PAMAR-903806 format. One record per residue: x negated, y negated, z of N, C-alpha, C in turn; chain; residue number from 1. Coordinates in steps of 0.02 Angstrom, whole numbers, plus 50000, padded with zeros to 5 digits. Layout:
% PAMAR-903806
X Y Z X Y Z X Y Z A NUM
...
END
This chain:
% PAMAR-903806
48826 49257 49911 48893 49231 49904 48901 49168 49945 A 1
48923 49113 49914 48937 49052 49951 49002 49060 49990 A 2
49006 49026 50046 49062 49034 50091 49124 48999 50065 A 3
49182 49033 50071 49246 49003 50057 49255 48979 49986 A 4
49226 49014 49937 49231 48993 49867 49282 49035 49831 A 5
49295 49017 49768 49341 49055 49727 49301 49093 49675 A 6
49325 49153 49657 49294 49190 49603 49348 49203 49551 A 7
49327 49217 49490 49375 49226 49436 49392 49299 49428 A 8
49456 49316 49431 49480 49384 49416 49534 49376 49364 A 9
49520 49399 49302 49566 49386 49247 49565 49311 49233 A 10
49623 49280 49229 49627 49210 49213 49633 49166 49275 A 11
49653 49194 49331 49667 49154 49390 49610 49156 49440 A 12
49587 49098 49466 49536 49099 49518 49565 49128 49582 A 13
49523 49163 49620 49544 49196 49682 49504 49166 49739 A 14
49539 49142 49789 49505 49115 49848 49476 49172 49889 A 15
49415 49163 49912 49383 49211 49956 49373 49178 50024 A 16
49378 49217 50078 49369 49188 50144 49295 49175 50158 A 17
49282 49132 50207 49215 49125 50234 49193 49192 50264 A 18
49135 49216 50243 49110 49278 50272 49099 49272 50347 A 19
49074 49214 50369 49061 49205 50440 49126 49204 50480 A 20
49177 49171 50453 49241 49170 50488 49271 49239 50492 A 21
49267 49277 50437 49293 49345 50437 49253 49390 50484 A 22
49188 49382 50485 49146 49422 50530 49163 49406 50602 A 23
49172 49343 50619 49189 49324 50687 49255 49356 50709 A 24
49303 49358 50663 49367 49387 50678 49361 49463 50689 A 25
49326 49497 50644 49318 49570 50651 49279 49587 50714 A 26
49229 49548 50731 49190 49561 50791 49231 49547 50854 A 27
49276 49498 50851 49321 49486 50908 49367 49545 50918 A 28
49392 49573 50863 49433 49634 50868 49392 49691 50897 A 29
49329 49695 50878 49285 49746 50906 49274 49737 50981 A 30
49269 49676 51004 49261 49665 51076 49324 49684 51114 A 31
49382 49672 51083 49444 49695 51114 49444 49771 51122 A 32
49421 49806 51071 49419 49879 51074 49372 49902 51129 A 33
49313 49873 51133 49264 49894 51183 49287 49879 51254 A 34
49321 49823 51263 49346 49806 51330 49398 49858 51353 A 35
49441 49878 51308 49492 49928 51326 49460 49996 51335 A 36
49411 50012 51293 49376 50076 51299 49345 50083 51368 A 37
49317 50028 51393 49285 50030 51459 49335 50040 51515 A 38
49395 50013 51506 49445 50015 51559 49490 50077 51556 A 39
49506 50099 51495 49554 50153 51489 49551 50185 51421 A 40
49566 50250 51417 49572 50284 51353 49640 50319 51348 A 41
49691 50283 51368 49758 50310 51363 49774 50325 51290 A 42
49797 50385 51276 49809 50407 51207 49881 50428 51199 A 43
49912 50404 51146 49978 50428 51126 49971 50458 51056 A 44
50024 50489 51032 50021 50522 50967 50079 50501 50924 A 45
50065 50488 50860 50116 50469 50812 50153 50532 50789 A 46
50205 50521 50749 50244 50577 50724 50203 50625 50682 A 47
50150 50599 50648 50109 50643 50607 50054 50678 50648 A 48
50053 50667 50714 50004 50700 50756 49939 50662 50765 A 49
49930 50606 50731 49869 50567 50738 49872 50525 50801 A 50
49814 50514 50833 49814 50477 50896 49818 50402 50885 A 51
49845 50367 50935 49846 50294 50935 49835 50272 51007 A 52
49797 50218 51017 49780 50195 51084 49795 50121 51090 A 53
49790 50096 51151 49799 50024 51162 49745 49985 51125 A 54
49687 50015 51115 49634 49981 51077 49655 49969 51005 A 55
49688 50017 50974 49716 50008 50906 49762 49947 50906 A 56
49807 49945 50955 49857 49893 50956 49827 49824 50970 A 57
49777 49821 51014 49745 49757 51030 49708 49729 50969 A 58
49671 49773 50934 49636 49750 50874 49686 49729 50820 A 59
49742 49766 50815 49794 49748 50768 49820 49677 50781 A 60
49834 49662 50844 49860 49595 50861 49810 49541 50842 A 61
49747 49553 50856 49695 49504 50840 49692 49491 50765 A 62
49692 49543 50726 49685 49535 50653 49749 49507 50622 A 63
49806 49530 50646 49869 49508 50619 49879 49433 50629 A 64
49853 49408 50684 49857 49336 50698 49804 49297 50659 A 65
49744 49325 50654 49688 49287 50627 49681 49287 50552 A 66
49697 49342 50519 49686 49346 50447 49726 49295 50407 A 67
49791 49285 50421 49828 49236 50382 49802 49164 50392 A 68
49765 49153 50446 49735 49087 50455 49674 49077 50410 A 69
49643 49132 50388 49588 49127 50340 49614 49117 50270 A 70
49660 49160 50250 49696 49153 50186 49767 49178 50199 A 71
49815 49138 50182 49885 49154 50198 49915 49206 50152 A 72
49899 49269 50166 49922 49325 50126 49956 49377 50171 A 73
49998 49420 50142 50027 49475 50182 49972 49521 50210 A 74
49987 49551 50266 49941 49599 50298 49974 49668 50298 A 75
49942 49716 50267 49964 49785 50267 49917 49824 50312 A 76
49943 49855 50364 49901 49886 50414 49927 49954 50434 A 77
49881 49996 50456 49900 50063 50481 49949 50057 50539 A 78
49940 50006 50581 49979 50003 50643 50043 49963 50636 A 79
50066 49951 50575 50131 49921 50564 50168 49961 50511 A 80
50232 49965 50515 50271 49999 50464 50262 49962 50398 A 81
50242 49999 50346 50230 49967 50281 50295 49942 50250 A 82
50294 49882 50221 50354 49860 50185 50370 49908 50129 A 83
50433 49913 50108 50451 49958 50054 50416 49938 49989 A 84
50407 49988 49946 50371 49976 49883 50404 49921 49841 A 85
50469 49915 49844 50503 49862 49807 50476 49793 49826 A 86
50459 49784 49889 50430 49720 49912 50355 49717 49896 A 87
50320 49771 49912 50247 49771 49902 50228 49765 49828 A 88
50271 49789 49784 50255 49786 49713 50250 49714 49688 A 89
50276 49668 49727 50273 49597 49707 50209 49563 49732 A 90
50171 49598 49773 50110 49568 49800 50055 49569 49747 A 91
50024 49512 49735 49965 49510 49692 49902 49519 49734 A 92
49901 49484 49791 49844 49488 49837 49870 49500 49907 A 93
49830 49535 49948 49850 49547 50017 49790 49572 50057 A 94
49796 49570 50123 49747 49599 50168 49766 49672 50182 A 95
49717 49717 50180 49727 49787 50194 49683 49806 50254 A 96
49714 49830 50308 49680 49832 50373 49689 49900 50407 A 97
49634 49924 50435 49637 49977 50485 49603 49949 50547 A 98
49642 49929 50598 49612 49895 50655 49564 49938 50695 A 99
49574 50005 50693 49527 50050 50726 49524 50114 50684 A 100
49477 50116 50639 49468 50175 50597 49424 50225 50634 A 101
49447 50286 50636 49412 50337 50675 49436 50341 50746 A 102
49502 50333 50756 49529 50336 50824 49513 50403 50857 A 103
49515 50457 50818 49500 50522 50848 49428 50524 50874 A 104
49381 50494 50837 49312 50491 50861 49307 50447 50923 A 105
49344 50391 50923 49346 50347 50981 49371 50385 51042 A 106
49425 50423 51034 49454 50461 51090 49405 50515 51114 A 107
49368 50545 51067 49322 50599 51085 49256 50574 51112 A 108
49247 50508 51116 49186 50481 51146 49130 50465 51098 A 109
49141 50471 51033 49090 50453 50984 49091 50377 50973 A 110
49037 50352 50945 49030 50279 50936 49041 50255 50865 A 111
49053 50300 50817 49058 50277 50748 49130 50265 50727 A 112
49166 50226 50767 49231 50200 50747 49222 50128 50722 A 113
49268 50105 50682 49258 50041 50648 49323 50000 50645 A 114
49313 49936 50631 49366 49890 50612 49360 49880 50536 A 115
49413 49894 50499 49411 49889 50426 49457 49834 50402 A 116
49430 49789 50361 49471 49736 50331 49451 49730 50258 A 117
49500 49731 50213 49487 49722 50141 49535 49670 50114 A 118
49510 49631 50067 49551 49585 50028 49561 49618 49960 A 119
49624 49633 49944 49641 49670 49883 49679 49624 49836 A 120
49663 49628 49772 49700 49591 49721 49713 49636 49662 A 121
49775 49641 49642 49795 49678 49582 49765 49748 49582 A 122
49765 49781 49639 49744 49850 49645 49670 49861 49657 A 123
49629 49808 49653 49557 49815 49661 49534 49780 49726 A 124
49482 49806 49756 49453 49775 49816 49408 49717 49794 A 125
49425 49657 49816 49381 49599 49803 49326 49595 49855 A 126
49343 49607 49918 49296 49600 49972 49315 49649 50027 A 127
49266 49684 50053 49277 49729 50109 49230 49712 50166 A 128
49254 49719 50227 49212 49710 50286 49225 49767 50335 A 129
49172 49796 50360 49175 49851 50408 49133 49831 50468 A 130
49163 49833 50527 49126 49817 50588 49126 49878 50634 A 131
49067 49898 50658 49060 49954 50704 49044 49925 50773 A 132
49094 49917 50817 49083 49881 50880 49030 49912 50925 A 133
49031 49978 50932 48984 50010 50978 48912 50005 50954 A 134
48903 50003 50888 48836 49998 50860 48813 49926 50852 A 135
48859 49879 50856 48841 49809 50846 48822 49793 50775 A 136
48852 49828 50727 48837 49818 50656 48899 49797 50618 A 137
48889 49755 50568 48943 49734 50523 48917 49737 50452 A 138
48957 49766 50407 48940 49769 50336 48995 49733 50296 A 139
48975 49702 50241 49025 49670 50197 48999 49673 50126 A 140
49046 49669 50079 49026 49668 50009 49085 49671 49962 A 141
49071 49661 49899 49121 49665 49848 49088 49668 49780 A 142
49122 49700 49733 49095 49706 49665 49082 49637 49636 A 143
49020 49626 49613 49002 49562 49585 48982 49510 49636 A 144
48989 49527 49701 48971 49480 49754 48905 49497 49788 A 145
48889 49562 49792 48833 49585 49832 48858 49619 49894 A 146
48812 49642 49936 48830 49675 49999 48777 49657 50051 A 147
48799 49656 50114 48756 49636 50169 48772 49675 50231 A 148
48722 49675 50277 48731 49704 50343 48707 49654 50395 A 149
48747 49645 50447 48728 49603 50503 48713 49646 50564 A 150
48657 49632 50596 48643 49658 50663 48638 49597 50707 A 151
48688 49587 50749 48698 49524 50784 48705 49469 50731 A 152
48663 49418 50732 48672 49364 50684 48622 49367 50626 A 153
48584 49421 50622 48535 49429 50568 48568 49465 50509 A 154
48568 49433 50451 48600 49462 50392 48546 49483 50342 A 155
48555 49543 50314 48509 49568 50263 48548 49596 50205 A 156
48522 49589 50144 48557 49616 50085 48551 49692 50082 A 157
48600 49724 50050 48601 49797 50043 48599 49816 49970 A 158
48569 49873 49956 48571 49902 49889 48564 49978 49895 A 159
48602 50014 49856 48599 50087 49857 48531 50111 49832 A 160
48512 50171 49851 48453 50203 49823 48463 50278 49830 A 161
48438 50315 49781 48445 50388 49780 48389 50419 49821 A 162
48409 50463 49868 48359 50495 49910 48339 50563 49884 A 163
48281 50586 49906 48257 50653 49890 48234 50685 49956 A 164
48266 50741 49976 48322 50775 49943 48386 50735 49949 A 165
48437 50757 49911 48501 50724 49911 48531 50725 49981 A 166
48562 50670 50000 48593 50665 50067 48669 50659 50059 A 167
48705 50710 50082 48778 50711 50078 48806 50696 50147 A 168
48852 50649 50149 48883 50631 50212 48956 50655 50210 A 169
48979 50683 50265 49047 50711 50268 49077 50695 50336 A 170
49143 50700 50338 49180 50687 50399 49161 50735 50454 A 171
49157 50709 50514 49145 50753 50572 49206 50797 50585 A 172
49266 50770 50573 49328 50805 50591 49360 50843 50534 A 173
49339 50831 50472 49375 50858 50415 49329 50890 50364 A 174
49287 50936 50386 49243 50971 50340 49280 51033 50315 A 175
49315 51025 50258 49357 51079 50232 49318 51124 50186 A 176
49352 51178 50162 49319 51228 50121 49293 51198 50055 A 177
49332 51152 50025 49310 51122 49962 49247 51082 49971 A 178
49242 51046 50028 49181 51008 50041 49122 51055 50053 A 179
49134 51110 50088 49080 51158 50100 49055 51187 50034 A 180
49102 51201 49987 49081 51228 49922 49040 51176 49884 A 181
49061 51113 49887 49023 51061 49853 48952 51056 49882 A 182
48947 51055 49947 48881 51051 49979 48838 51110 49959 A 183
48868 51170 49955 48831 51229 49936 48805 51225 49865 A 184
48837 51184 49823 48814 51174 49754 48751 51132 49749 A 185
48731 51102 49805 48668 51064 49808 48625 51097 49861 A 186
48591 51153 49845 48558 51194 49896 48505 51158 49937 A 187
48475 51106 49910 48423 51071 49947 48448 51009 49982 A 188
48513 50996 49979 48540 50934 50006 48540 50935 50083 A 189
48534 50876 50111 48542 50867 50183 48614 50845 50197 A 190
48645 50877 50247 48714 50860 50264 48713 50817 50327 A 191
48746 50759 50322 48756 50715 50380 48830 50716 50398 A 192
48846 50712 50462 48916 50711 50484 48927 50648 50526 A 193
48980 50612 50509 48999 50554 50549 49072 50537 50536 A 194
49099 50492 50574 49168 50473 50567 49178 50406 50534 A 195
49240 50391 50519 49263 50325 50497 49231 50302 50432 A 196
49238 50238 50417 49212 50209 50356 49136 50198 50358 A 197
49105 50216 50413 49031 50213 50416 49000 50253 50359 A 198
49035 50305 50336 49007 50347 50282 48993 50306 50219 A 199
49040 50264 50200 49029 50220 50142 48970 50174 50153 A 200
48965 50148 50214 48912 50099 50230 48844 50132 50230 A 201
48840 50195 50250 48776 50230 50247 48750 50235 50175 A 202
48796 50248 50129 48776 50250 50059 48755 50181 50036 A 203
48793 50130 50055 48778 50061 50034 48710 50038 50058 A 204
48690 50059 50118 48626 50037 50144 48568 50083 50126 A 205
48582 50135 50087 48529 50178 50061 48510 50236 50104 A 206
48551 50252 50156 48533 50308 50199 48573 50371 50185 A 207
48616 50370 50134 48652 50429 50110 48666 50419 50036 A 208
48688 50472 50002 48697 50470 49930 48768 50485 49906 A 209
48800 50534 49937 48865 50558 49913 48911 50572 49972 A 210
48973 50550 49966 49025 50565 50015 49086 50592 49978 A 211
49097 50658 49979 49156 50687 49947 49213 50692 49997 A 212
49274 50680 49974 49331 50688 50019 49389 50719 49980 A 213
49408 50779 49999 49462 50815 49966 49527 50811 50005 A 214
49523 50805 50071 49582 50801 50112 49613 50732 50108 A 215
49674 50724 50134 49709 50660 50128 49677 50605 50169 A 216
49676 50546 50141 49659 50484 50176 49711 50432 50156 A 217
49716 50380 50195 49761 50325 50178 49721 50266 50151 A 218
49755 50221 50117 49721 50167 50083 49681 50123 50130 A 219
49706 50113 50191 49669 50071 50239 49607 50106 50265 A 220
49601 50172 50255 49540 50207 50275 49481 50193 50228 A 221
49496 50176 50165 49443 50176 50114 49427 50107 50084 A 222
49475 50061 50085 49467 49999 50046 49408 49957 50069 A 223
49401 49946 50134 49346 49904 50158 49278 49935 50142 A 224
49271 50000 50153 49209 50034 50137 49194 50033 50063 A 225
49247 50039 50022 49238 50036 49950 49210 49968 49929 A 226
49236 49914 49959 49209 49848 49943 49136 49842 49959 A 227
49116 49867 50018 49046 49864 50037 49003 49903 49988 A 228
49025 49965 49972 48984 50008 49929 48980 49981 49858 A 229
49036 49956 49831 49034 49928 49764 48988 49867 49762 A 230
48988 49827 49814 48944 49769 49816 48870 49788 49817 A 231
48855 49847 49846 48786 49870 49849 48764 49908 49786 A 232
48810 49917 49739 48792 49951 49676 48818 50021 49670 A 233
48857 50046 49718 48884 50113 49715 48955 50113 49689 A 234
48990 50170 49699 49057 50177 49672 49097 50224 49716 A 235
49164 50215 49715 49211 50261 49747 49260 50282 49693 A 236
49258 50345 49673 49293 50368 49613 49344 50422 49628 A 237
49403 50416 49598 49453 50467 49604 49429 50531 49568 A 238
49437 50587 49601 49419 50651 49570 49473 50674 49522 A 239
49529 50639 49520 49583 50655 49473 49578 50615 49408 A 240
49558 50551 49413 49555 50508 49354 49484 50492 49333 A 241
49436 50498 49378 49368 50478 49363 49357 50404 49367 A 242
49408 50366 49387 49402 50293 49392 49401 50271 49465 A 243
49384 50208 49476 49381 50181 49544 49449 50188 49578 A 244
49448 50203 49643 49510 50205 49681 49545 50137 49677 A 245
49611 50139 49668 49650 50078 49665 49703 50079 49720 A 246
49731 50020 49734 49772 50012 49793 49839 49980 49777 A 247
49889 50000 49818 49957 49973 49813 49985 49982 49742 A 248
49978 50042 49717 50002 50056 49649 50068 50095 49648 A 249
50095 50112 49706 50157 50148 49709 50182 50155 49780 A 250
50234 50193 49789 50265 50199 49855 50218 50231 49906 A 251
50180 50282 49885 50135 50316 49931 50072 50275 49944 A 252
50049 50276 50007 49987 50243 50026 49932 50295 50042 A 253
49942 50356 50017 49894 50410 50027 49850 50416 49965 A 254
49784 50416 49976 49737 50426 49921 49735 50499 49900 A 255
49718 50510 49837 49701 50577 49814 49628 50592 49831 A 256
49602 50650 49812 49532 50666 49824 49486 50617 49788 A 257
49429 50602 49818 49383 50554 49789 49311 50572 49807 A 258
49265 50539 49774 49195 50544 49793 49164 50475 49792 A 259
49127 50459 49844 49088 50397 49847 49015 50415 49833 A 260
48981 50372 49797 48913 50390 49777 48870 50329 49766 A 261
48805 50340 49770 48757 50286 49755 48744 50279 49681 A 262
48755 50334 49642 48742 50332 49571 48787 50384 49536 A 263
48816 50364 49479 48862 50408 49444 48830 50472 49422 A 264
48765 50471 49408 48731 50532 49384 48735 50589 49436 A 265
48743 50572 49499 48745 50623 49551 48811 50662 49551 A 266
48864 50632 49525 48930 50663 49532 48965 50671 49465 A 267
48930 50658 49410 48963 50661 49344 48996 50729 49331 A 268
48965 50783 49357 48993 50849 49345 49057 50862 49384 A 269
49073 50819 49432 49134 50827 49472 49194 50790 49442 A 270
49180 50746 49395 49232 50701 49369 49264 50730 49306 A 271
49328 50713 49294 49361 50737 49233 49332 50706 49170 A 272
END
């Protein structure tokens, strides 16, 4: 992908940000998170019981300031009250952000928390970027663009591949009964557990095959990882419609159940 170019979606060209500029911004947000992690892990709780920390807020400030400078679009983020659907329904393109995905893992001392940024247009992810600050890794991709992983400043292309035996990745915190039943349906499969949007990236880089999720997630949890995985040749599919997850389609920002995969043949029996 050439930097800062436009791609065609429907009839209108769509501006894409410089990958390097976006990576620099996401990694700066990651450094903010790590600096606060070293100094303090003060935790508060939202009304829904989910944790929030000063690291969430610091990364939010960094992205909220920086993203409109790359492309002047609205920013929809977990750490800001979402505009009402009447307003959001008028958005054609926007930034969709989770400044610290996997806050619970961050609080519990795990390293697989991420910074998630996606550029969404007309319900589809054009470009997703996921940065894992503690691991020093950044992934990016989009359908029709390709996918890549950076370790420091070294960039390499990504492509999905099917493993033998099958490798299923699941949430560390949310392994529910439906997921256990699905895993049991693949008796020879290997189960991996991790947090945040790293699960999508593992499939994109070829180290996992299937990520099922039956419990609730929000749109900012999945969009960036979906962009990476679609760019690498995989898919993120609604278990209700059988089609790719779409975004900003109604008042609710909660996803239904879905499955991410390296190849449709692995999950065809799960789809309607």
